[in-house]
C-alpha positions as CSV (number, residue, x, y, z in Angstrom):
1,M,-16.8,29.2,10.2
2,T,-19.5,28.8,12.9
3,K,-21.1,25.6,13.9
4,M,-24.4,26.8,12.4
5,N,-22.8,27.6,9.0
6,R,-21.3,24.1,9.0
7,R,-24.7,22.6,9.7
8,N,-26.2,24.6,6.8
9,L,-23.4,23.3,4.5
10,L,-24.2,19.8,5.6
11,K,-27.8,20.2,4.6
12,T,-27.0,21.6,1.2
13,G,-24.1,19.3,0.5
14,G,-21.6,22.2,0.2
15,G,-17.9,21.5,0.5
16,L,-18.0,17.7,0.3
17,A,-16.9,17.1,-3.3
18,A,-13.2,16.8,-2.6
19,A,-13.5,15.0,0.7
20,S,-12.4,11.6,-0.6
21,L,-10.2,12.7,-3.4
22,F,-7.3,10.7,-2.0
23,A,-9.3,7.6,-1.0
24,P,-10.5,6.0,-4.2
25,N,-11.3,2.8,-2.4
26,L,-13.2,4.6,0.4
27,A,-15.4,7.0,-1.5
28,F,-17.9,9.2,0.3
29,G,-21.2,7.3,0.7
30,Q,-19.9,4.0,-0.6
31,A,-20.6,2.1,2.7
32,A,-23.9,2.9,4.3
33,G,-23.5,3.3,8.0
34,A,-19.7,3.5,7.9
35,L,-17.9,5.5,10.6
36,T,-15.8,8.1,8.7
37,I,-12.6,9.4,10.2
38,G,-10.4,12.1,8.7
39,C,-6.8,12.3,7.5
40,A,-5.3,15.7,6.7
41,G,-1.8,16.4,5.3
42,P,0.2,17.6,2.3
43,F,-1.1,15.3,-0.4
44,T,0.1,17.9,-3.0
45,G,3.0,20.3,-3.1
46,P,6.7,20.0,-2.0
47,N,5.9,17.7,0.9
48,A,3.6,15.3,-0.9
49,A,6.0,12.4,-0.1
50,F,5.1,12.8,3.6
51,G,1.4,13.1,2.8
52,E,1.7,9.8,1.0
53,Q,3.1,8.3,4.2
54,L,0.1,9.5,6.2
55,R,-2.3,8.3,3.5
56,R,-0.7,4.8,3.3
57,G,-0.7,4.4,7.1
58,A,-4.3,5.4,7.4
59,N,-5.6,3.2,4.6
60,M,-3.7,0.2,5.8
61,A,-4.9,0.6,9.4
62,V,-8.5,1.0,8.3
63,A,-8.3,-1.9,5.9
64,D,-6.9,-4.1,8.7
65,M,-9.6,-3.0,11.2
66,N,-12.4,-3.5,8.7
67,G,-11.0,-7.0,7.9
68,A,-11.3,-7.7,11.7
69,G,-14.9,-6.6,11.9
70,G,-14.6,-2.8,12.1
71,L,-15.0,-0.6,15.1
72,L,-18.0,-0.6,17.5
73,G,-19.9,-2.7,15.0
74,R,-19.3,-0.4,12.1
75,Q,-17.0,-0.4,9.1
76,L,-14.5,2.5,8.9
77,A,-14.0,4.9,6.0
78,V,-11.4,7.7,5.6
79,A,-12.1,11.2,4.3
80,F,-8.8,12.7,3.1
81,E,-8.2,16.5,3.0
82,D,-5.2,18.2,1.4
83,D,-3.5,21.1,3.2
84,A,-0.5,21.4,0.8
85,S,1.6,22.4,3.8
86,D,-0.2,25.7,3.9
87,P,-1.7,27.0,7.3
88,N,-4.7,28.6,5.6
89,Q,-5.5,25.5,3.6
90,A,-5.0,23.5,6.8
91,R,-7.7,25.5,8.5
92,A,-10.0,25.1,5.5
93,A,-9.3,21.4,5.4
94,A,-10.2,21.1,9.1
95,N,-13.5,23.0,8.5
96,R,-14.4,20.5,5.7
97,L,-13.7,17.6,8.0
98,A,-15.8,19.2,10.7
99,Q,-18.6,19.5,8.2
100,R,-18.3,15.7,7.8
101,R,-18.6,15.4,11.6
102,V,-15.7,13.0,11.9
103,P,-14.8,12.1,15.5
104,F,-11.1,11.8,14.8
105,V,-8.5,13.4,12.5
106,L,-5.1,11.8,11.7
107,G,-2.9,14.8,11.0
108,H,-1.6,17.2,10.1
109,F,2.0,16.8,9.0
110,N,3.5,20.3,9.4
111,S,3.3,21.9,12.9
112,S,2.4,25.2,11.1
113,C,-0.7,23.4,9.8
114,S,-1.6,21.3,12.9
115,I,-1.7,24.4,15.2
116,P,-4.3,26.4,13.3
117,A,-6.3,23.3,12.4
118,S,-6.3,22.3,16.1
119,E,-8.4,25.5,16.8
120,V,-11.1,24.1,14.6
121,Y,-10.9,20.6,16.1
122,A,-11.0,22.0,19.6
123,E,-14.1,24.0,18.8
124,E,-15.9,21.0,17.2
125,N,-14.8,18.4,19.8
126,I,-12.8,16.4,17.3
127,L,-9.9,14.2,18.5
128,Q,-6.6,15.1,16.7
129,I,-3.6,12.8,16.7
130,T,-0.6,13.9,14.7
131,P,2.1,11.5,13.7
132,A,4.6,14.2,12.8
133,S,4.0,17.7,14.2
134,T,6.7,18.2,16.8
135,N,6.4,21.8,17.8
136,P,5.9,22.0,21.6
137,R,3.3,24.7,21.4
138,L,0.8,22.3,19.8
139,T,0.3,20.5,23.2
140,D,1.4,23.3,25.5
141,R,-1.7,25.5,25.3
142,G,-3.7,24.3,28.2
143,A,-6.9,22.4,28.8
144,R,-8.8,23.9,25.9
145,F,-6.7,21.7,23.6
146,R,-7.2,18.4,25.6
147,N,-8.2,16.9,22.2
148,V,-4.6,17.0,20.8
149,F,-2.2,14.1,20.9
150,R,0.9,12.8,19.1
151,T,2.5,9.5,18.1
152,C,5.8,11.4,17.7
153,G,8.0,13.3,20.1
154,R,8.6,17.0,20.5
155,D,11.2,19.5,19.2
156,D,12.6,20.2,22.6
157,Q,13.2,16.5,23.1
158,Q,14.8,16.0,19.7
159,G,16.7,19.2,19.8
160,S,18.2,18.3,23.2
161,I,19.7,15.1,21.7
162,A,21.1,16.8,18.6
163,G,22.4,19.8,20.5
164,N,24.2,17.7,23.1
165,W,25.8,15.6,20.3
166,L,27.0,18.6,18.5
167,A,28.5,20.2,21.6
168,Q,30.4,17.0,22.4
169,R,31.6,16.3,18.8
170,Y,32.4,19.9,17.8
171,A,33.6,21.6,21.0
172,G,35.7,24.6,20.1
173,K,34.8,24.3,16.4
174,A,32.7,26.4,14.0
175,V,29.1,25.3,13.7
176,A,26.3,26.8,11.8
177,V,22.6,26.6,12.7
178,I,20.3,27.1,9.7
179,H,16.5,26.8,9.6
180,D,13.7,27.2,7.0
181,K,11.8,29.9,8.9
182,T,8.8,27.6,9.4
183,T,7.2,26.7,12.8
184,Y,8.7,23.3,12.7
185,G,12.1,24.1,11.2
186,Q,13.0,27.2,13.2
187,G,11.5,25.6,16.3
188,L,13.7,22.5,16.0
189,A,16.8,24.6,15.2
190,D,16.2,26.8,18.2
191,E,15.8,23.9,20.5
192,T,19.0,22.4,19.2
193,K,20.8,25.7,19.5
194,K,19.6,26.1,23.1
195,A,20.9,22.6,24.1
196,M,24.2,23.2,22.2
197,N,24.7,26.6,23.9
198,A,23.9,25.1,27.3
199,R,26.8,22.7,26.8
200,G,29.2,25.5,26.0
201,L,29.2,25.5,22.2
202,T,28.1,28.8,20.5
203,E,27.2,28.7,16.9
204,R,29.4,30.7,14.5
205,L,26.4,31.4,12.2
206,Y,22.7,31.4,12.8
207,D,20.6,32.1,9.7
208,G,17.4,31.2,7.8
209,V,16.5,30.2,4.3
210,T,13.1,30.4,2.6
211,V,11.1,27.3,1.7
212,G,11.3,27.0,-2.1
213,D,14.8,28.5,-2.4
214,K,16.9,26.7,-4.9
215,D,20.3,28.5,-4.8
216,F,22.3,28.5,-1.5
217,T,25.5,29.8,-3.0
218,A,25.7,33.0,-0.8
219,L,25.0,31.1,2.4
220,I,27.6,28.4,1.5
221,T,30.1,31.1,0.7
222,R,29.6,32.6,4.2
223,M,30.0,29.3,5.9
224,K,33.2,28.6,3.9
225,S,34.6,31.9,5.0
226,L,33.8,31.0,8.7
227,N,35.4,27.5,8.3
228,V,32.2,25.9,9.4
229,E,32.7,22.2,10.1
230,A,29.1,21.2,11.0
231,I,25.8,22.5,9.9
232,Y,22.6,21.9,11.8
233,F,19.6,22.3,9.6
234,G,16.0,22.6,10.9
235,G,13.6,22.1,8.1
236,L,12.3,19.6,5.5
237,H,14.0,17.3,3.0
238,T,13.9,19.4,-0.2
239,E,15.9,22.4,1.1
240,A,18.2,20.2,3.2
241,A,19.0,18.1,0.1
242,L,19.7,21.1,-2.1
243,L,21.9,22.7,0.7
244,V,24.1,19.6,1.2
245,R,24.4,18.9,-2.5
246,Q,25.4,22.5,-3.4
247,A,27.8,22.6,-0.4
248,R,29.6,19.5,-1.7
249,E,29.7,21.0,-5.2
250,Q,31.2,24.2,-3.9
251,G,33.9,22.5,-1.8
252,L,32.3,22.7,1.7
253,G,32.6,19.3,3.4
254,A,30.9,20.3,6.7
255,Q,28.9,17.6,8.4
256,L,25.1,18.1,7.9
257,V,23.0,17.2,10.9
258,S,19.2,17.4,10.7
259,G,16.0,16.1,12.2
260,D,12.9,14.1,11.3
261,G,12.0,16.5,8.5
262,I,14.3,14.7,6.1
263,V,12.9,11.2,6.7
264,S,12.0,10.5,3.1
265,A,13.7,8.7,0.3
266,E,13.3,11.8,-1.8
267,F,16.0,13.4,0.4
268,A,18.6,11.1,-1.2
269,T,17.0,11.4,-4.6
270,I,17.5,15.1,-4.6
271,A,20.9,15.2,-2.8
272,G,22.4,12.3,-4.7
273,R,25.8,11.1,-3.4
274,A,25.9,14.2,-1.2
275,S,23.4,12.5,1.1
276,D,26.0,9.9,2.1
277,G,27.1,10.6,5.7
278,V,24.3,13.0,6.6
279,I,23.1,12.4,10.1
280,M,19.6,12.9,11.4
281,T,17.4,12.2,14.4
282,F,14.2,10.3,14.3
283,D,12.2,7.7,16.3
284,S,13.9,4.3,16.6
285,D,13.1,2.6,13.3
286,P,9.4,1.5,13.7
287,R,9.8,-0.9,10.8
288,K,12.0,-3.0,13.0
289,N,9.6,-3.2,15.9
290,P,8.4,-6.8,16.3
291,A,4.8,-5.6,16.6
292,A,5.1,-4.1,13.1
293,A,6.4,-7.2,11.3
294,E,3.1,-8.4,9.8
295,V,2.1,-4.9,8.7
296,V,5.5,-4.2,7.2
297,R,5.2,-7.5,5.3
298,R,1.8,-6.4,3.8
299,F,3.3,-3.1,2.8
300,A,6.1,-5.0,1.1
301,A,3.6,-7.0,-0.8
302,Q,2.3,-3.7,-2.2
303,N,5.9,-2.8,-3.2
304,Y,5.9,0.0,-0.6
305,D,8.5,0.7,2.1
306,P,6.6,2.0,5.1
307,E,9.3,4.6,5.9
308,G,9.1,7.8,7.9
309,Y,5.7,8.5,9.3
310,T,3.8,5.6,7.7
311,L,3.7,3.4,10.8
312,L,3.3,6.4,13.1
313,S,0.1,7.1,11.2
314,Y,-1.1,3.5,11.4
315,A,-0.5,3.7,15.2
316,A,-2.5,6.9,15.5
317,V,-5.6,5.1,14.0
318,Q,-4.9,2.2,16.5
319,V,-4.9,4.6,19.4
320,F,-8.2,6.2,18.3
321,A,-9.8,2.8,17.9
322,E,-8.7,1.5,21.2
323,A,-9.8,4.6,23.0
324,A,-13.2,4.3,21.3
325,K,-13.5,0.7,22.4
326,R,-12.7,1.7,26.0
327,A,-15.2,4.5,25.9
328,N,-17.8,2.5,24.0
329,G,-18.3,5.5,21.8
330,T,-16.6,8.3,19.9
331,A,-17.6,11.4,21.9
332,L,-14.5,13.4,22.6
333,N,-14.9,13.4,26.4
334,G,-15.0,9.6,26.4
335,L,-12.0,9.4,24.1
336,V,-9.7,11.7,26.0
337,G,-10.8,10.3,29.3
338,N,-9.4,7.0,28.1
339,M,-6.2,8.5,26.7
340,H,-4.5,10.9,29.2
341,G,-2.4,8.8,31.5
342,R,-3.2,5.6,29.6
343,S,-1.1,3.2,27.5
344,F,-1.7,1.7,24.0
345,D,-0.1,-1.2,22.3
346,T,0.6,-0.2,18.7
347,V,2.7,-1.2,15.7
348,I,5.4,1.2,16.9
349,G,5.4,-0.2,20.5
350,R,3.6,0.7,23.7
351,L,2.7,4.4,23.8
352,T,1.8,6.1,27.1
353,Y,0.4,9.6,27.2
354,D,0.8,12.4,29.8
355,N,-1.9,14.8,30.7
356,K,-1.0,17.1,27.7
357,G,-1.2,14.5,25.0
358,D,2.5,14.0,24.7
359,L,4.3,10.7,24.9
360,T,6.0,10.0,28.2
361,Q,8.9,8.1,26.6
362,P,9.8,9.4,23.1
363,N,12.5,7.4,21.5
364,Y,14.8,9.6,19.4
365,V,18.0,8.0,18.0
366,F,20.6,9.0,15.4
367,Y,20.6,7.7,11.8
368,I,23.1,8.0,9.0
369,W,22.4,8.1,5.3
370,K,24.3,5.9,2.9
371,D,23.6,4.7,-0.6
372,G,20.2,6.4,-0.7
373,K,19.0,4.8,2.6
374,Y,19.2,5.6,6.3
375,A,20.1,3.3,9.2
376,E,20.4,3.7,12.9
377,M,23.9,4.6,14.0
């Protein structure tokens, strides 16, 4: 959609009806003069649990800022757009947010959604900060995408840690590398494989599953025939949970190792007792950061555990707000000019950006699941 078409839609009101579907307390037009920011993610579909983390983080950050007087003399509001983890819907969601002329979008969750959506945001001079999209390509595309930042790390950083660990623990043993064929899942699996291979461990099996698959019997049978002792899975929590549960039911006790795509309580709900002992990589638990203590307490008062990407989403709003204060405005040039090479104090700690929008010091660690919860190893 061209800029002119977007302006015409603004004049006619087209495309705005669903903009605040997931923000009942911040409905469109409720606060005159409010500064509206965007939040885009999978609020429906198989990854809705992660979308809820983004939504909770955004709403809490905005409520806290409004309680402290707002930003640049204005109250904040959030326009939520659902991409359902679908790249085409992500681009459409980005277009709707561009129609709203938001200066900043928190999102998206999936790398396969953030990358096409970033095309729209770059064209429309909108700042994008993702709390979850880890594919390196998102920030590796040159100066045109100077508007893209993360509050998370990258697949090559996360994969290096996992690959080195596997090579050390399973030297000379049979390891399988499985992915879900998505931009995120295959990208993370490939980075893990690369690191593992560089340390002298070659996978016995490399294969992909399809998002939405429910029966992994054939794959498990192959792994049993190869005496696989460890499985690295690049993908999201639903397929990972079904894979490990069915593996245990079919007598395969191989260690499952995965990444930040399974950081949801739903993983254990689906996997059941088979989740015990599963290892994953993720940022050092942001809930335990002293800077997050008060925010975590307020979430607890709402009977909500700010797991996974909740606090990374809160931090993204903090980064935008601080950049806007430094720039004394929300124009993209002013925002990015105060972000590249600069540091920000957030609920997840101090974040410092390089000239591509990546964190200079990502903090991936290992976690192990037990009794439906995960804890740092």
